[in-house]
KEDREN-216878 format. One line per field, with one value per residue: residue in three letters; residue number from 1; x, y, z of N, C-alpha, C, O in turn. Coordinates in nm, 2 decimals. Layout:
N
res <- (ALA;...)
n <- (NUM;...)
npx <- (X;...)
npy <- (Y;...)
npz <- (Z;...)
capx <- (X;...)
capy <- (Y;...)
capz <- (Z;...)
cpx <- (X;...)
cpy <- (Y;...)
cpz <- (Z;...)
opx <- (X;...)
opy <- (Y;...)
opz <- (Z;...)
end
This chain:
251
res <- (MET;SER;THR;ARG;GLN;GLY;ARG;ARG;ARG;TRP;VAL;ARG;TRP;THR;VAL;ALA;VAL;ALA;GLY;SER;LEU;VAL;LEU;VAL;VAL;GLY;VAL;LEU;ALA;LEU;LEU;VAL;TRP;ASN;GLY;VAL;ILE;TRP;PRO;ASN;ARG;PHE;LEU;ALA;ASP;GLY;TYR;ASP;VAL;ARG;GLY;VAL;ASP;VAL;SER;ARG;TYR;GLN;GLY;GLU;ILE;ASP;TRP;PRO;VAL;LEU;ALA;ALA;GLN;GLY;VAL;ASP;PHE;ALA;PHE;VAL;LYS;ALA;THR;GLU;GLY;SER;SER;HIS;VAL;ASP;GLU;ARG;TYR;ALA;ALA;ASN;TRP;ALA;GLY;ALA;LEU;GLU;THR;ASP;LEU;VAL;VAL;GLY;ALA;TYR;HIS;PHE;LEU;SER;PHE;GLU;SER;PRO;GLY;GLU;ASP;GLN;ALA;ALA;HIS;VAL;VAL;GLU;GLN;VAL;PRO;ALA;LEU;ALA;GLY;THR;LEU;PRO;PRO;VAL;VAL;ASP;ALA;GLU;PHE;TYR;ALA;GLY;PHE;ALA;ALA;ASP;PRO;LEU;PRO;VAL;ASP;GLU;LEU;ARG;ALA;ILE;LEU;ASP;PRO;LEU;LEU;ALA;ASP;LEU;GLU;ALA;HIS;TYR;GLY;ALA;PRO;PRO;ILE;LEU;TYR;THR;THR;SER;GLU;PHE;ARG;ASP;ARG;TYR;LEU;GLY;ASP;ASP;TYR;GLY;ARG;TYR;PRO;LEU;TRP;ILE;ARG;ALA;VAL;ALA;LEU;THR;PRO;ASP;VAL;PRO;ARG;HIS;GLU;TRP;GLU;PHE;TRP;GLN;TYR;SER;ASP;ARG;GLU;VAL;LEU;ASP;GLY;TYR;SER;GLY;GLU;GLU;GLU;PHE;ILE;ASP;MET;ASN;VAL;PHE;ASP;GLY;SER;LEU;ASP;ASP;LEU;HIS;ALA;MET;THR;LEU;ASP)
n <- (1;2;3;4;5;6;7;8;9;10;11;12;13;14;15;16;17;18;19;20;21;22;23;24;25;26;27;28;29;30;31;32;33;34;35;36;37;38;39;40;41;42;43;44;45;46;47;48;49;50;51;52;53;54;55;56;57;58;59;60;61;62;63;64;65;66;67;68;69;70;71;72;73;74;75;76;77;78;79;80;81;82;83;84;85;86;87;88;89;90;91;92;93;94;95;96;97;98;99;100;101;102;103;104;105;106;107;108;109;110;111;112;113;114;115;116;117;118;119;120;121;122;123;124;125;126;127;128;129;130;131;132;133;134;135;136;137;138;139;140;141;142;143;144;145;146;147;148;149;150;151;152;153;154;155;156;157;158;159;160;161;162;163;164;165;166;167;168;169;170;171;172;173;174;175;176;177;178;179;180;181;182;183;184;185;186;187;188;189;190;191;192;193;194;195;196;197;198;199;200;201;202;203;204;205;206;207;208;209;210;211;212;213;214;215;216;217;218;219;220;221;222;223;224;225;226;227;228;229;230;231;232;233;234;235;236;237;238;239;240;241;242;243;244;245;246;247;248;249;250;251)
npx <- (4.15;4.20;4.38;4.48;4.48;4.67;4.89;4.93;4.98;5.22;5.38;5.37;5.51;5.75;5.84;5.86;6.06;6.27;6.30;6.37;6.62;6.76;6.76;6.91;7.16;7.22;7.25;7.46;7.66;7.68;7.78;8.02;8.14;8.16;8.35;8.27;8.22;8.45;8.54;8.80;8.92;8.87;8.98;9.25;9.32;9.47;9.74;10.02;10.19;10.15;10.09;10.10;10.06;10.14;10.08;10.09;9.82;9.72;9.78;9.91;10.08;10.05;10.29;10.36;10.10;9.97;10.14;10.08;9.86;9.85;10.03;10.31;10.49;10.57;10.52;10.62;10.53;10.77;10.88;10.80;10.81;11.07;11.12;10.93;10.85;10.69;10.49;10.47;10.67;10.93;10.86;10.71;10.89;11.09;10.93;10.83;11.06;11.12;10.98;10.91;10.86;10.91;11.05;11.00;11.04;10.85;10.84;10.67;10.61;10.67;10.55;10.66;10.91;11.27;11.40;11.65;11.67;11.47;11.56;11.79;11.66;11.52;11.74;11.86;11.68;11.61;11.76;12.01;11.97;12.07;11.87;11.63;11.37;11.42;11.39;11.06;10.92;10.64;10.44;10.19;9.88;9.80;9.62;9.55;9.67;9.56;9.35;9.48;9.74;10.10;10.32;10.46;10.75;10.83;10.75;10.90;11.15;11.17;11.13;11.32;11.60;11.56;11.50;11.75;11.94;11.86;11.89;12.17;12.25;12.13;12.19;12.03;11.75;11.49;11.16;10.87;10.57;10.24;9.95;9.73;9.64;9.83;10.06;10.01;10.00;10.26;10.47;10.47;10.63;10.89;11.00;11.05;11.26;11.24;11.11;10.76;10.49;10.16;9.85;9.53;9.22;8.97;8.93;9.15;9.48;9.53;9.76;9.99;10.05;10.32;10.46;10.44;10.53;10.42;10.09;9.85;9.56;9.34;9.20;9.05;9.06;9.02;9.20;9.34;9.53;9.60;9.53;9.45;9.32;9.23;9.03;9.06;9.30;9.56;9.59;9.81;9.96;10.23;10.38;10.51;10.72;10.79;11.06;11.15;11.07;11.25;11.48;11.48;11.56;11.79;12.15)
npy <- (4.44;4.09;3.88;3.65;3.74;3.94;3.80;3.64;3.84;3.94;3.71;3.69;3.93;3.88;3.66;3.78;3.97;3.81;3.66;3.87;3.94;3.70;3.70;3.94;3.87;3.65;3.77;3.94;3.75;3.63;3.83;3.87;3.62;3.63;3.82;4.09;4.26;4.29;4.25;4.28;4.45;4.70;4.71;4.68;4.92;5.10;5.06;5.14;5.01;4.76;4.44;4.15;3.79;3.52;3.23;2.95;2.94;3.19;3.22;3.35;3.65;4.00;4.19;4.47;4.59;4.47;4.57;4.84;4.89;5.00;4.83;4.72;4.52;4.17;3.83;3.53;3.20;2.95;2.68;2.35;2.11;1.87;1.86;1.97;2.23;2.53;2.58;2.83;2.98;3.06;3.25;3.43;3.52;3.64;3.83;3.99;4.10;4.29;4.51;4.78;4.66;4.52;4.21;3.87;3.51;3.21;2.91;2.61;2.43;2.08;1.81;1.57;1.52;1.54;1.83;1.92;1.84;1.98;2.24;2.24;2.21;2.46;2.64;2.56;2.66;2.93;3.23;3.39;3.69;4.02;4.28;4.15;3.99;3.79;3.43;3.28;3.05;2.86;2.75;2.55;2.37;2.09;1.88;1.57;1.63;1.82;1.71;1.50;1.57;1.61;1.51;1.75;1.74;1.60;1.76;1.99;1.87;1.86;2.13;2.29;2.23;2.31;2.59;2.67;2.60;2.75;3.01;3.01;3.00;3.22;3.44;3.57;3.56;3.33;3.42;3.34;3.21;3.16;3.02;3.12;2.89;2.69;2.81;2.82;2.55;2.45;2.63;2.85;3.08;3.02;3.08;3.34;3.49;3.49;3.67;3.73;3.63;3.65;3.48;3.60;3.62;3.69;3.86;4.10;3.99;3.76;3.76;3.97;4.29;4.39;4.16;4.06;4.10;4.09;4.07;3.87;3.96;3.92;3.68;3.70;3.90;4.09;4.18;4.36;4.22;3.94;3.61;3.35;3.02;3.08;3.33;3.51;3.69;3.69;3.93;4.15;4.32;4.52;4.59;4.86;5.11;5.17;5.21;5.06;4.81;4.77;4.76;4.51;4.35;4.13;4.16)
npz <- (12.39;12.40;12.63;12.50;12.23;12.24;12.31;12.08;11.89;11.99;11.95;11.67;11.61;11.73;11.58;11.32;11.37;11.43;11.20;11.02;11.13;11.09;10.81;10.75;10.87;10.72;10.46;10.51;10.58;10.33;10.17;10.29;10.25;9.97;9.94;9.92;10.14;10.41;10.73;10.84;10.66;10.73;10.98;10.92;10.80;10.93;10.89;10.70;10.51;10.28;10.14;9.92;9.90;9.69;9.47;9.25;9.21;9.15;8.89;8.58;8.64;8.61;8.70;8.72;8.70;8.92;9.13;9.12;9.27;9.53;9.66;9.84;9.90;9.83;9.88;9.73;9.65;9.68;9.73;9.86;10.11;10.05;9.78;9.60;9.38;9.33;9.05;8.93;9.05;8.94;8.74;8.89;9.08;8.92;8.79;9.00;9.10;8.91;8.96;9.19;9.42;9.75;9.78;9.87;9.93;9.99;10.18;10.21;10.49;10.53;10.71;10.67;10.58;10.64;10.82;10.74;10.48;10.36;10.40;10.23;9.99;9.97;9.96;9.72;9.54;9.60;9.57;9.77;9.77;9.78;9.92;9.91;10.10;10.40;10.37;10.40;10.63;10.60;10.83;10.91;10.98;10.77;10.54;10.69;10.93;11.09;11.23;11.34;11.50;11.48;11.75;11.97;12.00;11.77;11.56;11.61;11.58;11.31;11.22;11.36;11.27;11.00;11.02;11.14;10.94;10.73;10.83;10.86;10.60;10.47;10.63;10.80;11.03;10.94;10.84;11.01;10.92;11.04;11.20;11.47;11.61;11.54;11.64;11.91;11.98;11.90;11.90;12.09;12.31;12.24;12.00;11.95;11.85;11.58;11.30;11.29;11.10;11.10;11.06;11.04;10.96;11.03;11.26;11.43;11.50;11.77;11.89;12.07;11.95;11.93;11.89;11.64;11.29;11.04;10.92;10.79;10.68;10.52;10.30;10.08;9.89;9.59;9.32;9.03;8.76;8.76;8.65;8.73;8.84;9.09;9.21;9.42;9.63;9.87;10.13;10.31;10.59;10.70;11.01;11.05;10.90;10.54;10.52;10.75;10.66;10.44;10.59;10.69;10.49;10.31;10.33)
capx <- (4.22;4.21;4.52;4.52;4.51;4.79;5.00;4.95;5.04;5.36;5.45;5.39;5.61;5.88;5.88;5.90;6.19;6.37;6.31;6.44;6.76;6.82;6.78;7.02;7.28;7.25;7.30;7.60;7.75;7.70;7.86;8.16;8.19;8.20;8.45;8.22;8.26;8.54;8.56;8.94;8.97;8.86;9.08;9.38;9.34;9.57;9.87;10.06;10.27;10.07;10.15;10.03;10.13;10.08;10.13;10.04;9.67;9.69;9.82;10.00;10.06;10.11;10.34;10.34;9.96;9.95;10.21;10.03;9.74;9.88;10.10;10.45;10.57;10.51;10.58;10.58;10.56;10.88;10.90;10.72;10.88;11.21;11.13;10.83;10.87;10.57;10.51;10.48;10.77;11.04;10.81;10.67;11.01;11.15;10.84;10.82;11.18;11.13;10.90;10.97;10.81;11.01;11.01;11.05;10.99;10.81;10.85;10.56;10.67;10.62;10.57;10.69;11.05;11.36;11.42;11.77;11.65;11.38;11.64;11.87;11.58;11.50;11.87;11.88;11.58;11.59;11.89;12.04;11.98;12.06;11.75;11.51;11.34;11.46;11.28;10.95;10.87;10.50;10.41;10.05;9.83;9.74;9.57;9.50;9.75;9.48;9.28;9.58;9.86;10.22;10.36;10.54;10.89;10.85;10.74;11.02;11.27;11.18;11.13;11.44;11.71;11.52;11.53;11.89;12.01;11.82;11.96;12.31;12.28;12.09;12.25;11.92;11.65;11.38;11.03;10.77;10.42;10.17;9.82;9.73;9.62;9.96;10.15;9.98;10.04;10.39;10.57;10.47;10.72;11.02;11.05;11.03;11.37;11.21;11.00;10.64;10.38;10.05;9.73;9.40;9.14;8.83;8.96;9.29;9.55;9.52;9.90;10.02;10.10;10.46;10.52;10.43;10.58;10.33;9.96;9.76;9.43;9.24;9.23;8.94;9.07;9.02;9.28;9.37;9.66;9.63;9.43;9.46;9.20;9.18;8.99;9.10;9.44;9.58;9.64;9.89;10.01;10.35;10.37;10.62;10.73;10.86;11.21;11.16;11.07;11.37;11.58;11.47;11.61;11.93;12.26)
capy <- (4.32;3.98;3.83;3.56;3.81;4.01;3.70;3.61;3.95;3.94;3.60;3.73;4.03;3.82;3.58;3.87;4.03;3.70;3.63;3.98;3.93;3.59;3.75;4.03;3.80;3.57;3.86;3.99;3.64;3.60;3.94;3.85;3.50;3.67;3.92;4.22;4.33;4.21;4.33;4.31;4.56;4.83;4.70;4.69;5.05;5.18;5.03;5.20;4.92;4.65;4.34;4.03;3.66;3.45;3.10;2.91;2.96;3.32;3.21;3.45;3.78;4.12;4.25;4.62;4.62;4.44;4.66;4.98;4.90;5.02;4.71;4.76;4.40;4.05;3.70;3.43;3.06;2.89;2.54;2.28;1.98;1.85;1.84;2.04;2.37;2.59;2.60;2.98;3.05;3.13;3.36;3.53;3.58;3.73;3.94;4.08;4.18;4.39;4.62;4.84;4.58;4.44;4.07;3.75;3.38;3.13;2.76;2.54;2.32;1.95;1.73;1.43;1.50;1.60;1.97;1.95;1.82;2.09;2.36;2.23;2.24;2.60;2.70;2.53;2.73;3.07;3.29;3.49;3.81;4.14;4.36;4.07;3.96;3.65;3.33;3.25;2.91;2.86;2.64;2.54;2.23;2.06;1.74;1.51;1.67;1.91;1.62;1.41;1.65;1.55;1.55;1.87;1.71;1.55;1.87;2.07;1.80;1.90;2.27;2.35;2.23;2.39;2.73;2.69;2.59;2.87;3.13;3.00;3.03;3.36;3.54;3.64;3.46;3.32;3.47;3.23;3.23;3.06;3.06;3.12;2.76;2.62;2.88;2.78;2.41;2.41;2.74;2.93;3.19;2.97;3.11;3.48;3.56;3.48;3.76;3.65;3.66;3.58;3.47;3.62;3.68;3.73;3.98;4.13;3.88;3.75;3.78;4.11;4.36;4.40;4.03;4.02;4.20;4.08;4.02;3.84;4.00;3.88;3.58;3.71;4.03;4.08;4.29;4.34;4.18;3.80;3.54;3.21;2.96;3.14;3.47;3.59;3.70;3.72;4.06;4.15;4.45;4.52;4.68;4.95;5.19;5.11;5.20;4.95;4.69;4.76;4.73;4.36;4.27;4.07;4.25)
capz <- (12.33;12.50;12.66;12.39;12.11;12.27;12.30;11.94;11.82;12.03;11.89;11.53;11.60;11.76;11.46;11.22;11.40;11.42;11.05;10.96;11.17;11.01;10.67;10.75;10.90;10.60;10.35;10.55;10.56;10.19;10.12;10.34;10.18;9.83;9.94;9.90;10.26;10.49;10.85;10.86;10.57;10.81;11.09;10.87;10.74;11.01;10.85;10.57;10.42;10.24;10.05;9.88;9.88;9.57;9.43;9.12;9.20;9.09;8.75;8.53;8.70;8.55;8.82;8.73;8.73;9.06;9.22;9.11;9.34;9.67;9.71;9.87;9.91;9.78;9.90;9.63;9.70;9.60;9.75;9.96;10.14;10.01;9.64;9.52;9.34;9.28;8.90;8.90;9.13;8.87;8.67;8.99;9.14;8.83;8.76;9.11;9.11;8.81;9.01;9.31;9.54;9.83;9.75;9.95;9.89;10.11;10.17;10.29;10.57;10.53;10.83;10.63;10.54;10.74;10.80;10.67;10.34;10.32;10.39;10.11;9.87;9.96;9.92;9.58;9.46;9.63;9.59;9.88;9.69;9.86;9.89;9.92;10.24;10.44;10.33;10.50;10.65;10.63;10.93;10.94;10.96;10.63;10.52;10.81;11.05;11.18;11.31;11.41;11.49;11.53;11.88;11.96;11.98;11.64;11.47;11.63;11.52;11.16;11.21;11.42;11.17;10.88;11.05;11.16;10.82;10.65;10.89;10.84;10.46;10.42;10.72;10.88;11.08;10.85;10.89;11.04;10.89;11.11;11.26;11.62;11.66;11.53;11.73;12.05;12.00;11.87;11.91;12.21;12.31;12.22;11.86;11.94;11.77;11.43;11.27;11.29;11.01;11.16;10.98;11.12;10.86;11.08;11.34;11.45;11.56;11.92;11.94;12.09;11.83;11.93;11.87;11.50;11.19;10.93;10.95;10.68;10.73;10.42;10.19;9.98;9.81;9.44;9.25;8.89;8.73;8.76;8.58;8.76;8.88;9.21;9.19;9.53;9.66;10.01;10.16;10.43;10.63;10.78;11.12;11.04;10.78;10.43;10.56;10.84;10.58;10.37;10.69;10.72;10.38;10.31;10.29)
cpx <- (4.23;4.36;4.57;4.56;4.65;4.91;5.03;5.02;5.19;5.44;5.47;5.50;5.75;5.93;5.93;6.03;6.30;6.40;6.40;6.59;6.83;6.85;6.90;7.15;7.32;7.30;7.44;7.70;7.78;7.79;8.01;8.22;8.23;8.30;8.40;8.25;8.35;8.58;8.71;8.99;8.97;8.96;9.22;9.41;9.44;9.71;9.90;10.12;10.19;10.13;10.06;10.12;10.06;10.15;10.08;9.89;9.63;9.72;9.92;9.97;10.13;10.16;10.33;10.20;9.93;10.01;10.16;9.90;9.76;9.96;10.25;10.54;10.49;10.59;10.53;10.62;10.67;10.88;10.81;10.80;11.02;11.23;11.04;10.87;10.74;10.59;10.52;10.59;10.87;10.98;10.77;10.79;11.07;11.06;10.83;10.94;11.20;11.05;10.97;10.93;10.93;10.96;11.07;10.98;10.95;10.81;10.74;10.62;10.60;10.65;10.63;10.83;11.14;11.38;11.54;11.75;11.56;11.47;11.73;11.79;11.55;11.63;11.90;11.80;11.58;11.72;11.90;12.07;11.97;11.93;11.62;11.49;11.39;11.35;11.18;10.94;10.72;10.46;10.27;10.00;9.79;9.70;9.51;9.57;9.67;9.41;9.37;9.72;9.98;10.25;10.46;10.69;10.92;10.84;10.86;11.15;11.28;11.20;11.27;11.56;11.68;11.55;11.67;11.97;11.98;11.89;12.11;12.34;12.25;12.14;12.15;11.82;11.54;11.25;10.94;10.63;10.35;10.03;9.83;9.72;9.76;10.06;10.13;10.02;10.19;10.50;10.58;10.56;10.87;11.09;11.04;11.14;11.34;11.10;10.87;10.54;10.26;9.92;9.61;9.31;8.99;8.84;9.11;9.35;9.54;9.66;9.93;10.09;10.25;10.53;10.51;10.48;10.48;10.20;9.88;9.62;9.31;9.29;9.13;8.94;9.07;9.09;9.29;9.51;9.70;9.51;9.43;9.32;9.14;9.15;9.04;9.25;9.45;9.64;9.70;9.92;10.14;10.34;10.50;10.62;10.80;11.01;11.24;11.16;11.20;11.49;11.59;11.54;11.75;12.03;12.33)
cpy <- (4.21;3.95;3.74;3.63;3.89;3.92;3.66;3.72;3.96;3.83;3.63;3.83;3.97;3.74;3.67;3.93;3.93;3.67;3.74;3.97;3.82;3.63;3.84;3.96;3.71;3.65;3.90;3.87;3.61;3.71;3.92;3.73;3.54;3.78;4.06;4.31;4.23;4.29;4.37;4.42;4.69;4.83;4.72;4.83;5.13;5.16;5.08;5.11;4.79;4.56;4.23;3.90;3.58;3.31;3.07;2.94;3.09;3.32;3.31;3.58;3.89;4.20;4.40;4.66;4.59;4.54;4.80;5.00;4.91;4.91;4.75;4.63;4.28;3.93;3.60;3.29;3.01;2.74;2.48;2.14;1.98;1.84;1.92;2.18;2.42;2.62;2.74;3.05;3.13;3.26;3.47;3.60;3.68;3.86;4.04;4.16;4.29;4.52;4.68;4.77;4.52;4.29;3.97;3.62;3.30;2.98;2.70;2.42;2.19;1.88;1.59;1.42;1.58;1.75;2.00;1.94;1.93;2.22;2.36;2.25;2.39;2.67;2.68;2.62;2.88;3.14;3.38;3.62;3.94;4.23;4.28;4.03;3.82;3.55;3.31;3.10;2.92;2.73;2.64;2.40;2.21;1.91;1.69;1.54;1.76;1.82;1.53;1.47;1.57;1.59;1.67;1.84;1.67;1.67;1.96;2.00;1.83;2.05;2.33;2.35;2.31;2.53;2.76;2.69;2.71;3.00;3.13;3.04;3.17;3.47;3.62;3.53;3.45;3.38;3.35;3.28;3.12;3.11;3.06;2.98;2.68;2.68;2.83;2.64;2.38;2.51;2.81;3.05;3.15;3.02;3.27;3.56;3.56;3.58;3.68;3.71;3.58;3.59;3.50;3.69;3.71;3.86;4.00;4.01;3.88;3.74;3.93;4.17;4.37;4.27;3.99;4.14;4.21;4.02;4.00;3.86;3.96;3.77;3.59;3.85;4.00;4.20;4.26;4.29;4.03;3.73;3.39;3.15;3.01;3.29;3.56;3.59;3.74;3.86;4.07;4.30;4.42;4.62;4.76;5.03;5.12;5.10;5.09;4.82;4.66;4.72;4.58;4.28;4.22;4.17;4.19)
cpz <- (12.44;12.52;12.55;12.27;12.12;12.26;12.16;11.86;11.86;11.97;11.74;11.52;11.63;11.64;11.35;11.24;11.38;11.28;10.99;11.00;11.10;10.87;10.66;10.77;10.78;10.48;10.39;10.53;10.42;10.13;10.17;10.27;10.04;9.83;9.92;10.02;10.34;10.61;10.87;10.77;10.65;10.92;11.05;10.81;10.81;10.98;10.71;10.47;10.40;10.14;10.02;9.90;9.78;9.55;9.30;9.10;9.14;8.94;8.71;8.59;8.63;8.66;8.82;8.76;8.88;9.16;9.22;9.20;9.49;9.74;9.73;9.87;9.86;9.83;9.80;9.68;9.61;9.61;9.86;9.98;10.09;9.86;9.55;9.50;9.28;9.13;8.85;8.97;9.04;8.80;8.77;9.05;9.05;8.80;8.87;9.13;9.01;8.85;9.13;9.44;9.62;9.82;9.84;9.89;10.01;10.07;10.26;10.36;10.56;10.66;10.80;10.57;10.63;10.71;10.73;10.52;10.28;10.30;10.26;9.99;9.86;9.91;9.78;9.49;9.48;9.65;9.71;9.82;9.78;9.82;9.90;10.07;10.27;10.40;10.44;10.51;10.69;10.71;10.97;10.92;10.81;10.64;10.65;10.94;11.14;11.28;11.39;11.41;11.54;11.67;11.86;11.93;11.84;11.54;11.49;11.58;11.37;11.15;11.25;11.32;11.04;10.91;11.07;11.03;10.73;10.70;10.86;10.69;10.42;10.51;10.79;10.92;10.98;10.92;10.91;11.02;10.96;11.15;11.41;11.68;11.65;11.62;11.87;12.08;11.99;11.90;12.04;12.20;12.28;12.08;11.84;11.87;11.62;11.41;11.24;11.19;11.05;11.07;11.08;11.03;10.90;11.16;11.35;11.52;11.71;11.98;11.96;11.98;11.82;11.90;11.72;11.41;11.08;10.97;10.82;10.72;10.64;10.33;10.08;9.91;9.66;9.39;9.10;8.87;8.73;8.70;8.60;8.80;9.01;9.19;9.30;9.55;9.80;10.02;10.30;10.46;10.70;10.89;11.13;10.92;10.66;10.45;10.65;10.76;10.51;10.47;10.72;10.60;10.39;10.27;10.16)
opx <- (4.28;4.45;4.68;4.66;4.73;5.02;5.15;5.11;5.28;5.55;5.58;5.59;5.84;6.05;6.03;6.11;6.40;6.52;6.48;6.68;6.94;6.96;6.99;7.25;7.44;7.40;7.53;7.81;7.89;7.88;8.10;8.33;8.33;8.33;8.48;8.29;8.33;8.65;8.74;9.10;9.06;9.02;9.31;9.53;9.49;9.80;9.82;10.11;10.16;10.21;9.96;10.24;9.94;10.25;10.03;9.84;9.52;9.69;10.01;9.86;10.24;10.08;10.30;10.18;9.87;9.95;10.18;9.85;9.70;9.95;10.31;10.66;10.37;10.71;10.41;10.73;10.67;10.88;10.74;10.84;11.09;11.34;11.07;10.91;10.69;10.69;10.57;10.61;10.89;11.05;10.79;10.79;11.10;11.11;10.83;10.93;11.28;11.06;11.08;10.96;11.03;10.85;11.19;10.88;11.01;10.79;10.73;10.67;10.47;10.76;10.64;10.86;11.10;11.38;11.54;11.81;11.58;11.45;11.74;11.84;11.55;11.62;11.95;11.84;11.56;11.80;11.80;12.19;11.86;11.90;11.51;11.58;11.40;11.23;11.22;10.94;10.69;10.46;10.22;10.07;9.75;9.74;9.44;9.53;9.71;9.40;9.33;9.81;9.97;10.21;10.52;10.75;11.02;10.92;10.92;11.24;11.39;11.28;11.32;11.62;11.77;11.61;11.72;12.05;12.07;11.94;12.17;12.44;12.32;12.13;12.18;11.80;11.49;11.24;10.94;10.58;10.38;10.00;9.92;9.79;9.79;10.14;10.23;10.07;10.24;10.61;10.69;10.56;10.96;11.21;11.03;11.12;11.41;11.00;10.88;10.52;10.26;9.89;9.60;9.31;8.91;8.77;9.19;9.29;9.53;9.68;9.89;10.17;10.31;10.65;10.57;10.46;10.45;10.20;9.86;9.56;9.20;9.40;9.11;8.84;9.11;9.05;9.26;9.59;9.81;9.40;9.41;9.22;9.02;9.24;9.05;9.32;9.37;9.73;9.66;9.92;10.16;10.30;10.59;10.52;10.85;11.07;11.34;11.24;11.25;11.58;11.69;11.56;11.83;12.00;12.42)
opy <- (4.24;3.98;3.75;3.60;3.89;3.95;3.65;3.69;3.99;3.85;3.61;3.82;4.01;3.74;3.64;3.94;3.96;3.65;3.71;4.00;3.83;3.60;3.83;3.99;3.71;3.61;3.90;3.89;3.58;3.68;3.95;3.73;3.48;3.83;4.16;4.42;4.11;4.39;4.48;4.48;4.77;4.93;4.76;4.85;5.23;5.22;5.07;5.13;4.72;4.61;4.21;3.92;3.57;3.29;3.16;2.96;3.10;3.42;3.35;3.63;3.88;4.28;4.45;4.76;4.67;4.58;4.87;5.11;4.85;4.89;4.81;4.65;4.28;3.93;3.59;3.27;3.02;2.67;2.55;2.08;2.08;1.82;1.95;2.25;2.36;2.68;2.77;3.17;3.24;3.36;3.59;3.72;3.79;3.97;4.16;4.28;4.38;4.62;4.64;4.81;4.49;4.26;3.98;3.63;3.32;2.94;2.74;2.33;2.18;1.90;1.51;1.31;1.68;1.80;2.10;2.01;1.98;2.30;2.46;2.31;2.44;2.76;2.77;2.65;2.96;3.10;3.44;3.66;3.95;4.24;4.34;4.04;3.73;3.59;3.32;3.03;2.97;2.62;2.73;2.32;2.31;1.83;1.76;1.50;1.78;1.85;1.48;1.43;1.47;1.70;1.68;1.91;1.70;1.68;2.01;2.07;1.81;2.09;2.42;2.45;2.36;2.60;2.86;2.78;2.76;3.08;3.23;3.11;3.24;3.59;3.73;3.43;3.56;3.39;3.26;3.37;3.01;3.23;3.00;2.94;2.61;2.61;2.80;2.61;2.31;2.47;2.82;3.12;3.23;3.00;3.31;3.67;3.63;3.58;3.57;3.84;3.46;3.69;3.43;3.82;3.74;3.95;3.93;3.93;3.98;3.72;4.01;4.11;4.36;4.27;3.89;4.25;4.31;3.93;4.09;3.77;3.97;3.78;3.49;3.90;3.89;4.32;4.15;4.31;4.00;3.78;3.31;3.21;3.00;3.37;3.68;3.51;3.81;3.90;4.00;4.38;4.32;4.74;4.74;5.03;5.01;5.01;5.02;4.73;4.55;4.65;4.53;4.16;4.27;4.25;4.25)
opz <- (12.55;12.44;12.51;12.20;12.03;12.20;12.12;11.78;11.78;11.93;11.70;11.43;11.56;11.61;11.28;11.15;11.33;11.24;10.90;10.92;11.06;10.82;10.57;10.70;10.74;10.42;10.30;10.49;10.38;10.05;10.09;10.22;9.99;9.72;9.89;10.00;10.34;10.60;10.91;10.79;10.63;10.95;11.12;10.76;10.75;11.03;10.62;10.35;10.50;10.06;10.08;9.91;9.77;9.61;9.23;8.99;9.09;8.87;8.79;8.59;8.58;8.72;8.93;8.83;8.94;9.26;9.32;9.20;9.58;9.86;9.63;9.85;9.85;9.81;9.77;9.74;9.49;9.51;9.93;9.89;10.10;9.81;9.43;9.59;9.19;9.09;8.74;8.95;9.07;8.81;8.75;9.07;9.09;8.80;8.85;9.16;9.03;8.78;9.16;9.55;9.56;9.86;9.88;9.82;10.12;9.96;10.38;10.30;10.57;10.72;10.89;10.51;10.69;10.60;10.65;10.44;10.17;10.21;10.20;9.89;9.75;9.82;9.71;9.38;9.38;9.75;9.75;9.81;9.85;9.70;9.89;10.15;10.18;10.39;10.56;10.41;10.80;10.65;11.05;10.86;10.75;10.72;10.72;11.05;11.26;11.40;11.50;11.33;11.62;11.71;11.76;11.85;11.78;11.45;11.39;11.54;11.31;11.07;11.18;11.30;10.98;10.83;11.02;11.01;10.66;10.62;10.83;10.66;10.35;10.48;10.84;10.85;10.93;11.04;10.82;11.08;10.95;11.13;11.47;11.78;11.75;11.69;11.94;12.18;12.08;11.94;12.10;12.10;12.29;12.06;11.73;11.83;11.55;11.48;11.18;11.18;11.03;11.02;11.18;11.01;10.82;11.14;11.29;11.59;11.78;12.10;11.88;11.91;11.71;11.89;11.68;11.44;11.02;11.06;10.74;10.80;10.68;10.28;10.00;9.88;9.62;9.41;9.06;8.96;8.72;8.70;8.51;8.78;9.04;9.15;9.28;9.50;9.86;9.95;10.39;10.38;10.76;10.87;11.22;10.84;10.68;10.41;10.64;10.80;10.50;10.43;10.77;10.62;10.48;10.18;10.11)
end
């Protein structure tokens, strides 16, 4: 075989291997995108206590059906900013409470209204009910604020009074839901007294395990029991036992 023929065969082999790898990666990416396989499902298997978080996008929920699928807790969206109420909040709150789930409500932080006003809005909508989890403040980038973030002092001037007022009313520190990017920019280690719910849907959180209580490990699960415009549902784990989770609830 000539050197030229050998080189051509090597090039054809290389192209074939590269094409096969691209095809395999493409198929895997498609399966992940469609929720057929999800790496974090395997990484989250070591946790016994699991839960969902829902909003209007899941539509009407059959809570007994949802709860029967290995679900131990549920966070339902209640409020956003200083005036918005999730249209499914009342039904989700009441329905979840009729099951054995440990239930909590979450508030989506607005960067455009005072923290005091947002806290008053949460208090008006979410009862301080014994046996439920402290309210969650969902602090993450939205709309154009990812590309043009608020200065740290401006964000904290909204967040700090919101957290303080909620703690004063509910008698427990609120839970902070956030992403690693948001945490690194705005929170650092200054908010360590608040239970942390971290979002990490590709790999395990890059926050040390002892620093978080809840981990949202997937936003592409499919369960029975809901019929909204969103086919997927968020899945979470709690780093502790079910007794530990109950110990976090309001008195």
